[in-house]
A tleap script that builds the chain and sets N, CA, C and O, in Angstrom:
source leaprc.protein.ff14SB
mol = sequence {
  NMET ARG ASN LEU GLU GLN MET PHE ALA ALA
  VAL ASP ARG LYS ASP ALA ASN GLY PHE VAL
  ALA HIE LEU SER GLU ASN VAL VAL PHE GLN
  PHE GLY ASN GLN PRO GLU LEU LYS GLY ARG
  GLU ALA VAL ALA ALA GLY VAL THR ASP PHE
  PHE ASN VAL ILE ALA GLY LEU ARG HIE ALA
  PRO THR GLY GLY TRP ASP VAL GLY ASP TYR
  SER ILE ARG CYS PHE MET ALA ILE TYR ARG
  ARG LEU ASP GLY ILE GLU VAL SER VAL PRO
  CYS ALA CYS PHE LEU ARG HIE GLU ALA THR
  GLY LEU ILE ASP ASP TYR ARG ILE TYR ILE
  ASP LEU ALA PRO VAL PHE ALA ASN VAL VAL
  ALA VAL PRO ALA THR ALA VAL CALA
}
set mol.1.N position { 57.657 213.302 42.026 }
set mol.1.CA position { 56.911 214.205 42.908 }
set mol.1.C position { 56.870 215.585 42.259 }
set mol.1.O position { 57.704 216.441 42.556 }
set mol.2.N position { 55.919 215.793 41.392 }
set mol.2.CA position { 55.827 217.071 40.689 }
set mol.2.C position { 54.474 217.700 41.030 }
set mol.2.O position { 53.597 217.806 40.173 }
set mol.3.N position { 54.315 218.114 42.286 }
set mol.3.CA position { 53.066 218.746 42.701 }
set mol.3.C position { 53.345 220.211 43.002 }
set mol.3.O position { 53.546 220.598 44.153 }
set mol.4.N position { 53.354 221.013 41.952 }
set mol.4.CA position { 53.727 222.414 42.099 }
set mol.4.C position { 52.693 223.214 42.871 }
set mol.4.O position { 53.043 224.181 43.548 }
set mol.5.N position { 51.421 222.828 42.783 }
set mol.5.CA position { 50.396 223.551 43.539 }
set mol.5.C position { 50.660 223.416 45.036 }
set mol.5.O position { 50.545 224.393 45.775 }
set mol.6.N position { 51.013 222.213 45.487 }
set mol.6.CA position { 51.346 222.016 46.909 }
set mol.6.C position { 52.581 222.818 47.295 }
set mol.6.O position { 52.646 223.376 48.390 }
set mol.7.N position { 53.552 222.875 46.403 }
set mol.7.CA position { 54.781 223.615 46.704 }
set mol.7.C position { 54.474 225.105 46.880 }
set mol.7.O position { 54.925 225.718 47.847 }
set mol.8.N position { 53.712 225.687 45.955 }
set mol.8.CA position { 53.403 227.106 46.074 }
set mol.8.C position { 52.486 227.379 47.264 }
set mol.8.O position { 52.557 228.453 47.862 }
set mol.9.N position { 51.630 226.424 47.615 }
set mol.9.CA position { 50.798 226.580 48.811 }
set mol.9.C position { 51.686 226.636 50.063 }
set mol.9.O position { 51.400 227.395 50.988 }
set mol.10.N position { 52.754 225.841 50.095 }
set mol.10.CA position { 53.692 225.896 51.226 }
set mol.10.C position { 54.355 227.262 51.304 }
set mol.10.O position { 54.515 227.813 52.393 }
set mol.11.N position { 54.742 227.813 50.156 }
set mol.11.CA position { 55.344 229.153 50.136 }
set mol.11.C position { 54.343 230.167 50.683 }
set mol.11.O position { 54.700 231.018 51.497 }
set mol.12.N position { 53.101 230.077 50.241 }
set mol.12.CA position { 52.088 231.029 50.684 }
set mol.12.C position { 51.796 230.916 52.180 }
set mol.12.O position { 51.306 231.869 52.785 }
set mol.13.N position { 52.091 229.759 52.782 }
set mol.13.CA position { 51.965 229.586 54.233 }
set mol.13.C position { 53.241 230.002 54.968 }
set mol.13.O position { 53.310 229.968 56.197 }
set mol.14.N position { 54.242 230.393 54.186 }
set mol.14.CA position { 55.571 230.705 54.732 }
set mol.14.C position { 56.159 229.478 55.445 }
set mol.14.O position { 56.743 229.587 56.524 }
set mol.15.N position { 55.992 228.325 54.821 }
set mol.15.CA position { 56.457 227.035 55.337 }
set mol.15.C position { 57.710 226.617 54.563 }
set mol.15.O position { 57.625 225.941 53.538 }
set mol.16.N position { 58.872 227.031 55.072 }
set mol.16.CA position { 60.130 226.755 54.369 }
set mol.16.C position { 60.378 225.260 54.224 }
set mol.16.O position { 60.829 224.815 53.168 }
set mol.17.N position { 60.096 224.476 55.257 }
set mol.17.CA position { 60.336 223.034 55.174 }
set mol.17.C position { 59.408 222.374 54.157 }
set mol.17.O position { 59.829 221.481 53.422 }
set mol.18.N position { 58.161 222.804 54.114 }
set mol.18.CA position { 57.228 222.280 53.117 }
set mol.18.C position { 57.669 222.628 51.710 }
set mol.18.O position { 57.512 221.828 50.788 }
set mol.19.N position { 58.222 223.823 51.543 }
set mol.19.CA position { 58.726 224.242 50.238 }
set mol.19.C position { 59.910 223.392 49.807 }
set mol.19.O position { 59.897 222.826 48.714 }
set mol.20.N position { 60.934 223.295 50.650 }
set mol.20.CA position { 62.157 222.604 50.225 }
set mol.20.C position { 61.964 221.097 50.078 }
set mol.20.O position { 62.819 220.425 49.501 }
set mol.21.N position { 60.861 220.555 50.587 }
set mol.21.CA position { 60.578 219.129 50.377 }
set mol.21.C position { 60.394 218.818 48.889 }
set mol.21.O position { 60.478 217.658 48.487 }
set mol.22.N position { 60.145 219.837 48.078 }
set mol.22.CA position { 59.960 219.668 46.637 }
set mol.22.C position { 61.262 219.851 45.857 }
set mol.22.O position { 61.273 219.759 44.630 }
set mol.23.N position { 62.352 220.108 46.570 }
set mol.23.CA position { 63.642 220.383 45.936 }
set mol.23.C position { 64.601 219.226 46.144 }
set mol.23.O position { 64.541 218.534 47.160 }
set mol.24.N position { 65.488 219.017 45.179 }
set mol.24.CA position { 66.515 217.985 45.334 }
set mol.24.C position { 67.557 218.452 46.347 }
set mol.24.O position { 67.651 219.640 46.656 }
set mol.25.N position { 68.327 217.515 46.851 }
set mol.25.CA position { 69.385 217.852 47.823 }
set mol.25.C position { 70.405 218.819 47.230 }
set mol.25.O position { 70.971 219.641 47.951 }
set mol.26.N position { 70.643 218.730 45.929 }
set mol.26.CA position { 71.673 219.548 45.278 }
set mol.26.C position { 71.084 220.666 44.426 }
set mol.26.O position { 71.718 221.108 43.467 }
set mol.27.N position { 69.889 221.127 44.758 }
set mol.27.CA position { 69.212 222.159 43.988 }
set mol.27.C position { 70.067 223.424 43.871 }
set mol.27.O position { 70.820 223.768 44.783 }
set mol.28.N position { 69.937 224.098 42.748 }
set mol.28.CA position { 70.482 225.445 42.566 }
set mol.28.C position { 69.270 226.357 42.496 }
set mol.28.O position { 68.375 226.144 41.679 }
set mol.29.N position { 69.237 227.379 43.354 }
set mol.29.CA position { 68.077 228.243 43.516 }
set mol.29.C position { 68.515 229.693 43.407 }
set mol.29.O position { 69.468 230.111 44.064 }
set mol.30.N position { 67.820 230.456 42.578 }
set mol.30.CA position { 68.132 231.886 42.470 }
set mol.30.C position { 66.840 232.678 42.502 }
set mol.30.O position { 65.924 232.436 41.716 }
set mol.31.N position { 66.781 233.631 43.425 }
set mol.31.CA position { 65.611 234.484 43.627 }
set mol.31.C position { 65.958 235.883 43.146 }
set mol.31.O position { 66.752 236.588 43.770 }
set mol.32.N position { 65.351 236.280 42.022 }
set mol.32.CA position { 65.616 237.620 41.482 }
set mol.32.C position { 67.093 237.814 41.194 }
set mol.32.O position { 67.740 236.966 40.578 }
set mol.33.N position { 67.616 238.946 41.651 }
set mol.33.CA position { 69.028 239.246 41.385 }
set mol.33.C position { 69.941 238.850 42.548 }
set mol.33.O position { 71.085 239.297 42.618 }
set mol.34.N position { 69.439 238.016 43.454 }
set mol.34.CA position { 70.248 237.539 44.570 }
set mol.34.C position { 71.212 236.450 44.102 }
set mol.34.O position { 70.975 235.811 43.077 }
set mol.35.N position { 72.294 236.236 44.845 }
set mol.35.CA position { 73.227 235.156 44.473 }
set mol.35.C position { 72.534 233.788 44.534 }
set mol.35.O position { 71.577 233.596 45.284 }
set mol.36.N position { 73.030 232.858 43.744 }
set mol.36.CA position { 72.520 231.491 43.781 }
set mol.36.C position { 72.727 230.878 45.152 }
set mol.36.O position { 73.735 231.125 45.814 }
set mol.37.N position { 71.760 230.076 45.568 }
set mol.37.CA position { 71.904 229.239 46.757 }
set mol.37.C position { 72.018 227.809 46.255 }
set mol.37.O position { 71.317 227.410 45.325 }
set mol.38.N position { 72.905 227.041 46.875 }
set mol.38.CA position { 73.129 225.664 46.425 }
set mol.38.C position { 72.863 224.696 47.569 }
set mol.38.O position { 73.473 224.777 48.635 }
set mol.39.N position { 71.951 223.792 47.321 }
set mol.39.CA position { 71.601 222.782 48.305 }
set mol.39.C position { 70.336 223.130 49.064 }
set mol.39.O position { 70.040 224.299 49.313 }
set mol.40.N position { 69.598 222.093 49.428 }
set mol.40.CA position { 68.315 222.255 50.118 }
set mol.40.C position { 68.455 223.028 51.426 }
set mol.40.O position { 67.616 223.872 51.741 }
set mol.41.N position { 69.504 222.746 52.185 }
set mol.41.CA position { 69.696 223.417 53.477 }
set mol.41.C position { 69.910 224.925 53.306 }
set mol.41.O position { 69.351 225.721 54.060 }
set mol.42.N position { 70.713 225.312 52.324 }
set mol.42.CA position { 70.958 226.735 52.071 }
set mol.42.C position { 69.678 227.428 51.613 }
set mol.42.O position { 69.410 228.564 52.005 }
set mol.43.N position { 68.890 226.746 50.785 }
set mol.43.CA position { 67.632 227.324 50.316 }
set mol.43.C position { 66.664 227.498 51.484 }
set mol.43.O position { 66.009 228.535 51.589 }
set mol.44.N position { 66.566 226.506 52.358 }
set mol.44.CA position { 65.681 226.616 53.526 }
set mol.44.C position { 66.067 227.821 54.382 }
set mol.44.O position { 65.195 228.562 54.837 }
set mol.45.N position { 67.355 228.019 54.600 }
set mol.45.CA position { 67.812 229.154 55.402 }
set mol.45.C position { 67.502 230.477 54.707 }
set mol.45.O position { 67.022 231.416 55.343 }
set mol.46.N position { 67.774 230.553 53.405 }
set mol.46.CA position { 67.522 231.782 52.663 }
set mol.46.C position { 66.047 232.130 52.591 }
set mol.46.O position { 65.675 233.294 52.739 }
set mol.47.N position { 65.202 231.128 52.364 }
set mol.47.CA position { 63.765 231.354 52.278 }
set mol.47.C position { 63.224 231.768 53.653 }
set mol.47.O position { 62.366 232.647 53.738 }
set mol.48.N position { 63.713 231.153 54.712 }
set mol.48.CA position { 63.291 231.537 56.064 }
set mol.48.C position { 63.657 232.986 56.338 }
set mol.48.O position { 62.846 233.736 56.881 }
set mol.49.N position { 64.867 233.389 55.970 }
set mol.49.CA position { 65.272 234.789 56.149 }
set mol.49.C position { 64.326 235.721 55.391 }
set mol.49.O position { 63.935 236.762 55.918 }
set mol.50.N position { 63.958 235.362 54.172 }
set mol.50.CA position { 63.050 236.193 53.394 }
set mol.50.C position { 61.670 236.250 54.043 }
set mol.50.O position { 61.066 237.320 54.123 }
set mol.51.N position { 61.169 235.106 54.505 }
set mol.51.CA position { 59.853 235.079 55.145 }
set mol.51.C position { 59.814 236.003 56.365 }
set mol.51.O position { 58.756 236.529 56.709 }
set mol.52.N position { 60.949 236.201 57.010 }
set mol.52.CA position { 60.997 237.049 58.204 }
set mol.52.C position { 60.904 238.538 57.899 }
set mol.52.O position { 60.698 239.332 58.817 }
set mol.53.N position { 61.050 238.945 56.633 }
set mol.53.CA position { 60.983 240.374 56.302 }
set mol.53.C position { 59.676 240.754 55.605 }
set mol.53.O position { 59.515 241.883 55.140 }
set mol.54.N position { 58.740 239.793 55.537 }
set mol.54.CA position { 57.407 240.074 54.999 }
set mol.54.C position { 56.375 239.516 55.972 }
set mol.54.O position { 56.641 238.567 56.709 }
set mol.55.N position { 55.195 240.124 55.958 }
set mol.55.CA position { 54.117 239.631 56.819 }
set mol.55.C position { 53.389 238.451 56.180 }
set mol.55.O position { 52.868 237.587 56.885 }
set mol.56.N position { 53.351 238.414 54.846 }
set mol.56.CA position { 52.671 237.325 54.166 }
set mol.56.C position { 52.793 237.460 52.664 }
set mol.56.O position { 53.285 238.469 52.159 }
set mol.57.N position { 52.342 236.438 51.951 }
set mol.57.CA position { 52.346 236.473 50.496 }
set mol.57.C position { 51.365 235.452 49.952 }
set mol.57.O position { 50.965 234.509 50.635 }
set mol.58.N position { 50.998 235.670 48.719 }
set mol.58.CA position { 50.193 234.684 48.001 }
set mol.58.C position { 50.481 234.816 46.510 }
set mol.58.O position { 50.881 235.873 46.022 }
set mol.59.N position { 50.267 233.719 45.811 }
set mol.59.CA position { 50.521 233.663 44.375 }
set mol.59.C position { 49.190 233.518 43.643 }
set mol.59.O position { 48.424 232.595 43.922 }
set mol.60.N position { 48.915 234.422 42.711 }
set mol.60.CA position { 47.734 234.328 41.859 }
set mol.60.C position { 48.222 233.888 40.476 }
set mol.60.O position { 48.802 234.691 39.745 }
set mol.61.N position { 47.993 232.621 40.109 }
set mol.61.CA position { 48.510 232.104 38.835 }
set mol.61.C position { 47.970 232.864 37.624 }
set mol.61.O position { 46.791 233.211 37.561 }
set mol.62.N position { 48.861 233.113 36.668 }
set mol.62.CA position { 48.468 233.742 35.405 }
set mol.62.C position { 48.856 232.893 34.198 }
set mol.62.O position { 48.462 233.207 33.075 }
set mol.63.N position { 49.619 231.825 34.410 }
set mol.63.CA position { 49.994 230.949 33.303 }
set mol.63.C position { 50.912 229.842 33.787 }
set mol.63.O position { 51.582 229.973 34.811 }
set mol.64.N position { 50.932 228.753 33.035 }
set mol.64.CA position { 51.818 227.653 33.380 }
set mol.64.C position { 52.006 226.715 32.212 }
set mol.64.O position { 51.073 226.444 31.456 }
set mol.65.N position { 53.225 226.223 32.073 }
set mol.65.CA position { 53.582 225.328 30.976 }
set mol.65.C position { 54.539 224.268 31.482 }
set mol.65.O position { 55.391 224.538 32.328 }
set mol.66.N position { 54.395 223.059 30.958 }
set mol.66.CA position { 55.289 221.952 31.273 }
set mol.66.C position { 55.759 221.340 29.959 }
set mol.66.O position { 54.952 220.970 29.107 }
set mol.67.N position { 57.089 221.240 29.806 }
set mol.67.CA position { 57.676 220.640 28.616 }
set mol.67.C position { 58.842 219.768 29.078 }
set mol.67.O position { 59.864 220.272 29.545 }
set mol.68.N position { 58.677 218.478 28.943 }
set mol.68.CA position { 59.737 217.566 29.362 }
set mol.68.C position { 60.086 217.750 30.830 }
set mol.68.O position { 59.221 217.666 31.702 }
set mol.69.N position { 61.361 218.003 31.091 }
set mol.69.CA position { 61.847 218.158 32.462 }
set mol.69.C position { 61.649 219.569 33.009 }
set mol.69.O position { 62.081 219.860 34.125 }
set mol.70.N position { 61.006 220.445 32.247 }
set mol.70.CA position { 60.903 221.860 32.632 }
set mol.70.C position { 59.464 222.272 32.903 }
set mol.70.O position { 58.530 221.804 32.251 }
set mol.71.N position { 59.309 223.149 33.869 }
set mol.71.CA position { 58.025 223.780 34.168 }
set mol.71.C position { 58.249 225.279 34.253 }
set mol.71.O position { 59.272 225.739 34.761 }
set mol.72.N position { 57.297 226.024 33.758 }
set mol.72.CA position { 57.301 227.480 33.886 }
set mol.72.C position { 55.982 227.852 34.539 }
set mol.72.O position { 54.922 227.382 34.127 }
set mol.73.N position { 56.049 228.695 35.555 }
set mol.73.CA position { 54.846 229.195 36.208 }
set mol.73.C position { 54.929 230.710 36.286 }
set mol.73.O position { 55.962 231.275 36.648 }
set mol.74.N position { 53.814 231.363 35.939 }
set mol.74.CA position { 53.722 232.822 36.016 }
set mol.74.C position { 52.644 233.181 37.025 }
set mol.74.O position { 51.632 232.490 37.145 }
set mol.75.N position { 52.873 234.269 37.748 }
set mol.75.CA position { 51.985 234.693 38.822 }
set mol.75.C position { 51.946 236.208 38.920 }
set mol.75.O position { 52.804 236.917 38.393 }
set mol.76.N position { 50.931 236.672 39.605 }
set mol.76.CA position { 51.013 237.948 40.286 }
set mol.76.C position { 51.326 237.537 41.714 }
set mol.76.O position { 50.545 236.830 42.351 }
set mol.77.N position { 52.453 237.976 42.206 }
set mol.77.CA position { 52.845 237.686 43.585 }
set mol.77.C position { 52.389 238.862 44.437 }
set mol.77.O position { 52.788 240.004 44.207 }
set mol.78.N position { 51.555 238.570 45.416 }
set mol.78.CA position { 50.997 239.612 46.273 }
set mol.78.C position { 51.672 239.493 47.634 }
set mol.78.O position { 51.489 238.512 48.354 }
set mol.79.N position { 52.453 240.511 47.966 }
set mol.79.CA position { 53.196 240.533 49.220 }
set mol.79.C position { 52.510 241.457 50.210 }
set mol.79.O position { 52.104 242.562 49.852 }
set mol.80.N position { 52.379 241.014 51.448 }
set mol.80.CA position { 51.931 241.877 52.541 }
set mol.80.C position { 53.165 242.247 53.347 }
set mol.80.O position { 53.813 241.403 53.966 }
set mol.81.N position { 53.463 243.528 53.317 }
set mol.81.CA position { 54.648 244.029 54.008 }
set mol.81.C position { 54.422 244.029 55.513 }
set mol.81.O position { 53.295 243.859 55.977 }
set mol.82.N position { 55.490 244.219 56.268 }
set mol.82.CA position { 55.381 244.261 57.721 }
set mol.82.C position { 54.530 245.431 58.197 }
set mol.82.O position { 53.978 245.385 59.296 }
set mol.83.N position { 54.415 246.486 57.378 }
set mol.83.CA position { 53.570 247.633 57.743 }
set mol.83.C position { 52.116 247.426 57.322 }
set mol.83.O position { 51.299 248.333 57.476 }
set mol.84.N position { 51.779 246.243 56.792 }
set mol.84.CA position { 50.414 245.909 56.421 }
set mol.84.C position { 50.034 246.253 54.995 }
set mol.84.O position { 48.968 245.843 54.537 }
set mol.85.N position { 50.863 246.989 54.279 }
set mol.85.CA position { 50.562 247.363 52.895 }
set mol.85.C position { 50.773 246.154 51.992 }
set mol.85.O position { 51.755 245.426 52.137 }
set mol.86.N position { 49.834 245.942 51.050 }
set mol.86.CA position { 49.983 244.871 50.064 }
set mol.86.C position { 50.488 245.445 48.744 }
set mol.86.O position { 50.039 246.497 48.292 }
set mol.87.N position { 51.427 244.733 48.144 }
set mol.87.CA position { 52.027 245.136 46.875 }
set mol.87.C position { 52.021 243.919 45.955 }
set mol.87.O position { 52.437 242.831 46.353 }
set mol.88.N position { 51.545 244.107 44.715 }
set mol.88.CA position { 51.511 243.025 43.727 }
set mol.88.C position { 52.586 243.261 42.683 }
set mol.88.O position { 52.754 244.379 42.194 }
set mol.89.N position { 53.316 242.204 42.344 }
set mol.89.CA position { 54.328 242.283 41.295 }
set mol.89.C position { 54.270 241.014 40.445 }
set mol.89.O position { 54.000 239.932 40.967 }
set mol.90.N position { 54.524 241.141 39.133 }
set mol.90.CA position { 54.545 239.947 38.285 }
set mol.90.C position { 55.787 239.105 38.571 }
set mol.90.O position { 56.840 239.619 38.950 }
set mol.91.N position { 55.633 237.813 38.381 }
set mol.91.CA position { 56.710 236.876 38.711 }
set mol.91.C position { 56.653 235.704 37.741 }
set mol.91.O position { 55.571 235.272 37.344 }
set mol.92.N position { 57.821 235.191 37.359 }
set mol.92.CA position { 57.907 233.968 36.560 }
set mol.92.C position { 58.934 233.046 37.199 }
set mol.92.O position { 60.015 233.484 37.592 }
set mol.93.N position { 58.593 231.782 37.298 }
set mol.93.CA position { 59.489 230.771 37.866 }
set mol.93.C position { 59.808 229.742 36.784 }
set mol.93.O position { 58.912 229.216 36.123 }
set mol.94.N position { 61.088 229.471 36.617 }
set mol.94.CA position { 61.566 228.471 35.673 }
set mol.94.C position { 62.167 227.334 36.483 }
set mol.94.O position { 63.088 227.542 37.273 }
set mol.95.N position { 61.643 226.137 36.284 }
set mol.95.CA position { 62.019 224.976 37.099 }
set mol.95.C position { 62.481 223.835 36.208 }
set mol.95.O position { 61.899 223.570 35.156 }
set mol.96.N position { 63.545 223.161 36.655 }
set mol.96.CA position { 63.964 221.926 35.977 }
set mol.96.C position { 63.830 220.800 36.986 }
set mol.96.O position { 64.284 220.910 38.125 }
set mol.97.N position { 63.202 219.716 36.552 }
set mol.97.CA position { 62.942 218.572 37.423 }
set mol.97.C position { 63.916 217.442 37.095 }
set mol.97.O position { 64.212 217.173 35.931 }
set mol.98.N position { 64.399 216.795 38.135 }
set mol.98.CA position { 65.194 215.583 37.911 }
set mol.98.C position { 64.230 214.413 37.730 }
set mol.98.O position { 63.017 214.592 37.832 }
set mol.99.N position { 64.751 213.229 37.466 }
set mol.99.CA position { 63.916 212.056 37.151 }
set mol.99.C position { 62.907 211.748 38.254 }
set mol.99.O position { 61.824 211.238 37.966 }
set mol.100.N position { 63.236 212.043 39.496 }
set mol.100.CA position { 62.323 211.791 40.620 }
set mol.100.C position { 61.167 212.782 40.659 }
set mol.100.O position { 60.194 212.573 41.384 }
set mol.101.N position { 61.265 213.850 39.888 }
set mol.101.CA position { 60.263 214.911 39.927 }
set mol.101.C position { 60.657 216.064 40.819 }
set mol.101.O position { 60.073 217.145 40.740 }
set mol.102.N position { 61.663 215.837 41.684 }
set mol.102.CA position { 62.140 216.941 42.526 }
set mol.102.C position { 62.814 217.995 41.648 }
set mol.102.O position { 63.323 217.682 40.572 }
set mol.103.N position { 62.813 219.226 42.107 }
set mol.103.CA position { 63.373 220.330 41.336 }
set mol.103.C position { 64.858 220.454 41.641 }
set mol.103.O position { 65.256 220.537 42.802 }
set mol.104.N position { 65.680 220.465 40.584 }
set mol.104.CA position { 67.123 220.610 40.802 }
set mol.104.C position { 67.664 221.949 40.305 }
set mol.104.O position { 68.832 222.267 40.531 }
set mol.105.N position { 66.830 222.730 39.636 }
set mol.105.CA position { 67.222 224.084 39.238 }
set mol.105.C position { 65.968 224.949 39.296 }
set mol.105.O position { 64.965 224.644 38.650 }
set mol.106.N position { 66.031 226.028 40.073 }
set mol.106.CA position { 64.848 226.849 40.352 }
set mol.106.C position { 65.247 228.310 40.203 }
set mol.106.O position { 66.094 228.803 40.949 }
set mol.107.N position { 64.639 229.007 39.239 }
set mol.107.CA position { 64.953 230.419 38.968 }
set mol.107.C position { 63.675 231.240 39.087 }
set mol.107.O position { 62.668 230.922 38.455 }
set mol.108.N position { 63.715 232.287 39.891 }
set mol.108.CA position { 62.574 233.187 40.058 }
set mol.108.C position { 62.946 234.528 39.455 }
set mol.108.O position { 63.948 235.134 39.835 }
set mol.109.N position { 62.136 234.989 38.516 }
set mol.109.CA position { 62.352 236.282 37.870 }
set mol.109.C position { 61.281 237.240 38.377 }
set mol.109.O position { 60.096 237.097 38.078 }
set mol.110.N position { 61.741 238.230 39.159 }
set mol.110.CA position { 60.836 239.150 39.836 }
set mol.110.C position { 61.610 240.408 40.200 }
set mol.110.O position { 62.822 240.361 40.414 }
set mol.111.N position { 60.913 241.522 40.267 }
set mol.111.CA position { 61.497 242.773 40.749 }
set mol.111.C position { 60.821 243.099 42.074 }
set mol.111.O position { 59.655 243.491 42.102 }
set mol.112.N position { 61.554 242.937 43.169 }
set mol.112.CA position { 61.001 243.186 44.501 }
set mol.112.C position { 61.116 244.644 44.942 }
set mol.112.O position { 60.678 244.990 46.039 }
set mol.113.N position { 61.700 245.505 44.102 }
set mol.113.CA position { 61.865 246.912 44.503 }
set mol.113.C position { 60.544 247.537 44.960 }
set mol.113.O position { 60.543 248.240 45.970 }
set mol.114.N position { 59.423 247.319 44.269 }
set mol.114.CA position { 58.176 247.922 44.740 }
set mol.114.C position { 57.733 247.416 46.117 }
set mol.114.O position { 57.077 248.138 46.867 }
set mol.115.N position { 58.090 246.190 46.435 }
set mol.115.CA position { 57.684 245.614 47.724 }
set mol.115.C position { 58.393 246.320 48.871 }
set mol.115.O position { 57.803 246.539 49.929 }
set mol.116.N position { 59.650 246.672 48.664 }
set mol.116.CA position { 60.436 247.251 49.747 }
set mol.116.C position { 60.659 248.751 49.592 }
set mol.116.O position { 61.455 249.337 50.326 }
set mol.117.N position { 59.963 249.376 48.645 }
set mol.117.CA position { 60.092 250.819 48.441 }
set mol.117.C position { 59.527 251.557 49.651 }
set mol.117.O position { 58.572 251.109 50.286 }
set mol.118.N position { 60.140 252.697 49.952 }
set mol.118.CA position { 59.612 253.538 51.022 }
set mol.118.C position { 58.275 254.112 50.588 }
set mol.118.O position { 58.111 254.563 49.454 }
set mol.119.N position { 57.340 254.086 51.495 }
set mol.119.CA position { 56.015 254.606 51.218 }
set mol.119.C position { 55.816 255.855 52.063 }
set mol.119.O position { 56.027 255.837 53.275 }
set mol.120.N position { 55.409 256.937 51.415 }
set mol.120.CA position { 55.114 258.157 52.134 }
set mol.120.C position { 53.645 258.151 52.479 }
set mol.120.O position { 52.785 258.109 51.599 }
set mol.121.N position { 53.363 258.194 53.765 }
set mol.121.CA position { 51.975 258.174 54.209 }
set mol.121.C position { 51.327 259.522 53.946 }
set mol.121.O position { 51.912 260.568 54.229 }
set mol.122.N position { 50.121 259.495 53.405 }
set mol.122.CA position { 49.359 260.722 53.160 }
set mol.122.C position { 48.304 260.810 54.259 }
set mol.122.O position { 47.494 259.896 54.411 }
set mol.123.N position { 48.305 261.893 55.022 }
set mol.123.CA position { 47.302 262.011 56.081 }
set mol.123.C position { 45.892 261.935 55.508 }
set mol.123.O position { 45.628 262.441 54.417 }
set mol.124.N position { 44.993 261.303 56.248 }
set mol.124.CA position { 43.612 261.125 55.793 }
set mol.124.C position { 42.948 262.458 55.485 }
set mol.124.O position { 42.103 262.529 54.593 }
set mol.125.N position { 43.309 263.508 56.199 }
set mol.125.CA position { 42.698 264.821 55.960 }
set mol.125.C position { 43.128 265.384 54.612 }
set mol.125.O position { 42.413 266.201 54.032 }
set mol.126.N position { 44.276 264.965 54.106 }
set mol.126.CA position { 44.747 265.481 52.816 }
set mol.126.C position { 43.979 264.846 51.669 }
set mol.126.O position { 43.912 265.418 50.581 }
set mol.127.N position { 43.400 263.673 51.895 }
set mol.127.CA position { 42.689 262.952 50.850 }
set mol.127.C position { 41.236 263.457 50.731 }
set mol.127.O position { 40.656 263.432 49.645 }
set mol.128.N position { 40.670 263.902 51.823 }
set mol.128.CA position { 39.246 264.305 51.850 }
set mol.128.C position { 38.955 265.529 51.034 }
set mol.128.O position { 37.808 265.971 50.972 }
savepdb mol mol.pdb
quit
């Protein structure tokens, strides 16, 4: 089961259960500089917590490679913050698949600082 497009579509819908259906029971998952999560249940909980602090997201693919048991996907990840502002950041995902095609090691390399940075609102009259 190596359908990465369906997996990323689940993420873009903020569907944690749809996402983790692509992961093995014993997956090791690391998002940016956060601690590793181990196991499908822990990943589902962590991803759900993350989905609750953003209004939405989507992935715009910029590259992808598959070599043996490994897949690499690159994106511009576009996050919609709870205040409605959209922020784009580059992202790379490194995946290792077990024999079934499920992912047993999932690493996301991304800097989310711009997504959660404080934004100073400029009054419309100051722009005119």
